[in-house]
C-alpha positions in Angstrom: 45.0 56.0 167.2 47.9 54.4 169.0 48.7 56.4 171.2 45.3 56.6 172.7 45.2 53.1 173.0 48.6 53.2 174.8 47.8 56.1 176.9 47.1 55.7 180.6 44.3 57.2 182.4 45.3 57.2 185.5 43.1 58.4 188.3 43.1 56.6 191.3 45.9 57.4 194.6 48.3 54.0 194.6 49.4 53.4 198.0 51.8 50.9 198.2 50.8 47.8 201.2 53.1 45.5 203.0 52.8 41.7 201.2 54.4 39.7 198.9 55.9 40.6 195.7 53.9 39.7 192.6 56.6 37.8 191.1 57.6 35.9 194.5 54.2 34.2 195.7 54.4 30.5 195.4 50.2 29.7 195.2 48.6 26.1 197.0 47.1 23.3 194.7 43.2 24.8 193.5 41.0 23.7 196.0 37.2 22.4 194.7 34.2 23.9 196.3 30.4 24.0 195.9 27.9 27.0 196.4 24.7 28.3 196.5 23.4 30.7 194.1 20.6 33.0 194.2 17.5 30.7 193.1 18.8 28.1 195.5 20.8 25.7 193.1 24.3 24.9 193.7 27.3 25.4 191.1 31.1 24.5 191.7 34.0 26.5 191.8 37.6 26.8 192.0 39.7 28.6 194.8 43.6 29.5 193.6 45.7 30.9 196.9 48.3 31.9 197.6 50.6 29.6 199.8 49.3 30.6 203.5 47.2 33.4 202.2 45.1 34.8 205.2 43.5 38.0 205.0 44.7 38.5 201.7 42.3 40.2 198.8 40.2 38.2 196.5 38.4 38.7 193.2 35.8 36.6 191.6 36.3 35.8 188.1 33.2 36.3 185.9 32.9 34.6 182.3 33.1 35.6 178.5 30.3 34.5 176.4 30.1 30.7 176.1 30.4 27.7 178.8 33.2 29.6 180.4 35.2 26.7 180.6 38.8 27.0 178.8 42.4 26.9 180.9 42.4 30.6 179.9 40.2 31.4 183.3 43.0 29.1 185.4 45.7 31.2 183.9 44.2 34.0 185.1 43.1 32.9 188.2 46.9 31.6 189.4 48.5 35.1 187.9 46.3 36.7 190.6 47.4 33.6 193.3 51.1 34.6 192.3 50.3 38.4 192.9 49.0 37.4 196.4 45.4 37.7 195.9 42.8 35.1 196.2 40.6 33.8 193.3 37.7 32.1 192.7 36.8 30.5 189.1 33.3 29.3 189.5 31.4 27.1 186.6 28.6 29.5 184.8 25.4 29.0 184.3 24.6 27.2 181.2 20.6 26.5 181.8 18.7 28.4 179.9 22.1 30.3 178.2 21.6 30.4 174.4 22.2 32.5 172.0 18.6 33.6 171.7 18.4 33.5 175.4 20.7 34.6 178.2 19.8 36.8 181.3 22.4 39.3 182.6 20.9 39.9 185.6 20.6 36.4 186.5 23.9 36.2 185.4 25.1 39.0 188.0 24.0 37.5 190.5 25.5 34.7 190.1 28.7 36.4 190.2 27.4 38.1 193.4 26.5 34.5 195.3 30.5 33.7 194.3 31.4 37.0 196.2 29.5 35.6 199.3 30.8 32.3 198.6 35.0 33.7 198.0 33.6 36.1 201.5 33.5 33.2 203.8 37.0 31.8 202.9 39.6 31.7 205.6 42.1 32.9 203.1 40.6 36.4 202.7 39.8 39.6 204.0 36.0 39.7 203.4 36.3 43.5 203.0 38.5 43.2 199.7 36.8 41.2 197.6 36.4 42.4 194.3 34.9 41.2 190.2 37.0 40.6 187.0 35.2 40.1 183.9 35.7 39.0 180.3 33.8 40.3 177.3 30.7 39.3 178.4 31.7 39.3 181.5 32.3 43.1 181.4 28.8 43.7 181.2 27.7 41.0 183.8 30.3 42.2 186.3 29.6 45.8 186.7 26.1 45.1 186.7 26.9 43.0 189.7 29.3 45.7 191.2 26.9 48.2 191.0 23.8 46.1 192.8 26.5 45.6 196.2 28.8 47.1 198.1 30.2 43.7 199.6 32.2 43.9 195.8 35.4 46.0 197.3 36.4 46.5 193.1 36.2 45.8 189.9 38.4 44.5 186.7 37.6 44.2 183.0 39.0 43.0 180.2 37.6 43.3 176.7 34.6 45.0 178.3 32.5 47.7 175.8 30.6 50.7 176.5 28.3 50.1 173.6 25.4 47.4 173.4 26.5 43.7 172.1 24.7 43.9 168.7 26.5 47.1 168.0 29.6 45.5 169.2 29.4 42.1 167.5 28.6 44.6 164.2 32.2 46.0 164.4 34.0 42.6 165.3 32.2 41.6 161.8 33.1 43.9 159.8 36.6 43.8 161.4 37.1 40.6 160.4 35.3 41.0 156.8 37.6 44.0 156.1 40.7 42.0 157.6 39.7 39.2 154.9 39.4 42.1 151.8 36.2 42.2 151.9 34.9 45.6 150.8 31.9 48.4 150.1 29.0 47.1 149.8 29.7 43.5 150.5 30.5 44.8 154.5 26.8 45.8 154.8 25.5 42.9 153.2 27.5 40.3 155.1 28.2 41.7 158.6 25.4 44.6 159.4 22.7 42.6 157.8 23.5 39.6 159.6 23.0 41.4 162.6 20.0 43.3 162.0 18.2 39.5 161.1 18.9 38.1 164.1 17.8 41.1 166.2 14.5 41.6 164.5 14.3 37.5 164.2 14.8 37.8 168.4 17.9 35.3 167.8 20.1 37.8 169.6 20.0 38.0 173.6 20.7 41.0 175.0 21.0 43.0 171.7 20.2 46.5 173.4 21.7 46.1 177.0 22.9 49.7 177.3 26.4 49.2 179.8 26.3 53.2 180.1 23.9 53.5 183.1 25.8 51.1 184.7 29.0 52.0 184.7 27.6 55.6 186.3 26.1 54.0 189.1 29.5 51.9 190.1 31.0 53.5 193.1 34.0 50.9 194.0 37.3 51.4 192.3 37.7 50.0 188.7 40.5 49.0 186.2 39.6 48.6 182.7 41.8 46.9 180.2 41.8 46.1 176.2 44.8 44.7 174.0 45.8 47.3 171.6 45.0 44.4 168.7 41.1 43.6 169.9 39.6 42.4 167.2 36.2 42.1 168.7 35.5 44.8 171.3 36.7 48.3 169.7 39.7 48.7 172.1 39.6 52.7 171.7 36.0 53.7 171.6 35.1 51.4 174.8 38.2 53.2 176.7 36.6 56.5 175.8 33.0 55.5 176.8 34.2 54.5 180.0 35.9 57.8 180.7 33.3 59.5 179.9 30.8 57.7 181.6 32.7 57.9 184.3 33.4 61.6 184.1 29.6 62.0 183.5 28.9 60.2 186.9 31.9 62.5 188.8 33.6 59.2 189.5 37.4 59.6 189.9 38.7 56.3 191.2 39.4 54.5 188.0 42.5 53.6 186.2 41.9 52.8 182.0 44.9 50.9 180.7 46.0 49.0 177.1 48.3 46.2 176.9 50.5 46.3 174.0 50.3 43.2 171.8 47.5 41.8 173.3 44.1 40.4 171.7 40.5 40.4 173.3 41.5 38.5 176.4 44.7 39.6 177.7 46.8 37.0 175.5 49.8 37.6 173.1 48.8 37.9 169.8 50.5 38.8 166.0 47.3 40.6 164.6 44.7 40.4 166.9 43.0 37.2 165.4 45.7 34.6 166.8 46.1 33.7 170.3 49.3 33.0 171.4 50.1 31.1 174.9 49.7 32.3 178.1 49.1 36.2 179.4 50.9 39.1 177.2 54.1 40.4 179.6 52.4 42.7 182.3 49.1 41.9 182.6 49.1 39.9 185.4 51.5 42.4 187.3 49.1 45.2 186.7 46.5 43.5 187.9 48.1 42.6 191.0 49.9 45.3 191.5 46.9 47.7 191.1 44.6 45.5 193.7 47.5 45.0 196.2 47.7 49.3 196.1 44.1 50.0 196.4 43.6 52.7 198.8 41.2 52.1 202.1 42.3 48.0 201.5 39.4 48.6 198.7 36.6 49.2 200.9 34.2 50.8 198.4 31.9 53.6 200.1 29.3 52.4 202.1 31.0 49.3 202.5 31.6 47.0 205.7 
């Protein structure tokens, strides 16, 4: 199984472009902005940019589950900035967002509003702005990308190729087995609990199917998993992405795993703990991929 996790499926032709090496780029003090979402409400965001940036690629960070807070997003944004890429982290919509209710379609519209805001910034080339999605953002960011040619590329980390209820069931079983629970107790504690939540209408988006969305994405995709992920099945998810793209005849994608990394790309000893920082090579992987995209990362039909 590890040989599958560590295998690199590299079907994107990488072209070296001029620019500052990722390890040497300096970034400026983050700048706070506000922008308007599709429903007319406003939200705040923070732009992390390389020093003196102009005409650079840009990326919008799409949150995992929860309220979107946490310094992890700042670490990722800083990693992009060090690679010469302008990153926007924005405040996630929390109104109407609960375990029993959340709307991936609306969250995808919010992500596209953030893309529009970043495309208007003087630091970026508007034709080279993409999306990055973590965990739940691995359902939301692909949906946003499938809706707009203004999205130039897509990066996911810890994304699922299965429905949320299936993913949560796998995560529960994994945690219980790690704790020594076996046999019928796994069914009682893990599977039945998910079934009851779904039946009671307390599991939002439980049956959301990501495959049709993945099959509609025309933009270049970099999908990443930690080989010690305990929330998303990394091997099954990688294969699900690959099968979806192959079924659609897609070739401009790259699937990678990170060694000794947990769900969000942080170092780990067992997949359950989170050590400080990002796992070595994670930020460089994303930076090199974005900076090396063919055609300046302009998707088919893009402007």
